[in-house]
C-alpha positions in Angstrom: -11.6 -12.7 -0.7 -9.9 -13.4 2.2 -10.3 -11.4 5.6 -6.8 -10.9 7.6 -6.2 -9.4 11.0 -3.0 -7.7 11.6 -1.5 -5.0 14.0 -1.9 -1.2 12.8 2.1 0.0 12.5 0.8 3.4 13.8 -1.8 2.7 16.7 -0.9 -0.8 17.3 -4.5 -1.6 17.1 -5.5 -5.1 15.5 -7.2 -4.4 12.4 -8.5 -6.4 9.5 -8.6 -6.2 5.5 -10.1 -8.1 3.1 -7.4 -9.4 0.6 -7.8 -10.6 -3.0 -6.3 -14.0 -3.2 -6.8 -14.3 -6.8 -3.2 -11.8 -7.3 -0.4 -14.0 -6.6 1.9 -11.0 -5.5 0.4 -7.3 -4.6 1.5 -4.1 -3.0 -0.7 -1.4 -2.6 -2.1 1.4 0.1 -5.3 1.2 2.5 -5.9 3.2 5.6 -6.2 2.0 9.1 -10.3 1.7 10.0 -8.9 3.0 13.7 -6.3 6.0 12.9 -6.8 6.5 9.2 -3.2 6.5 8.7 -1.9 5.0 5.5 -0.6 1.5 5.4 1.5 -0.3 2.5 0.5 -3.6 2.5 2.0 -6.6 0.7 0.5 -9.7 0.7 1.7 -12.9 -1.1 -0.4 -16.0 -2.1 0.4 -19.5 -3.5 -2.7 -21.9 -4.7 -5.0 -19.5 -2.8 -3.4 -19.2 0.7 -1.7 -16.7 2.1 2.1 -17.2 2.2 3.6 -13.9 3.2 2.4 -11.0 4.6 3.7 -7.3 5.5 2.1 -4.2 6.6 4.4 -1.3 6.8 4.0 2.8 7.8 4.9 5.4 5.4 7.5 7.4 5.9 5.9 11.4 5.4 
């Protein structure tokens, strides 16, 4: 697992999440640990290294 720090698209606090580098490209939803809003995460890995990361708010 790889810990990645980024800014929440809702509350703008810096948070961290554990990412699984064994899956090359994935999209999933996790709640912000500060404001509890859902964030769509899209990490992409090559050879176990994070090469792309996006965190977007979810339209409600």
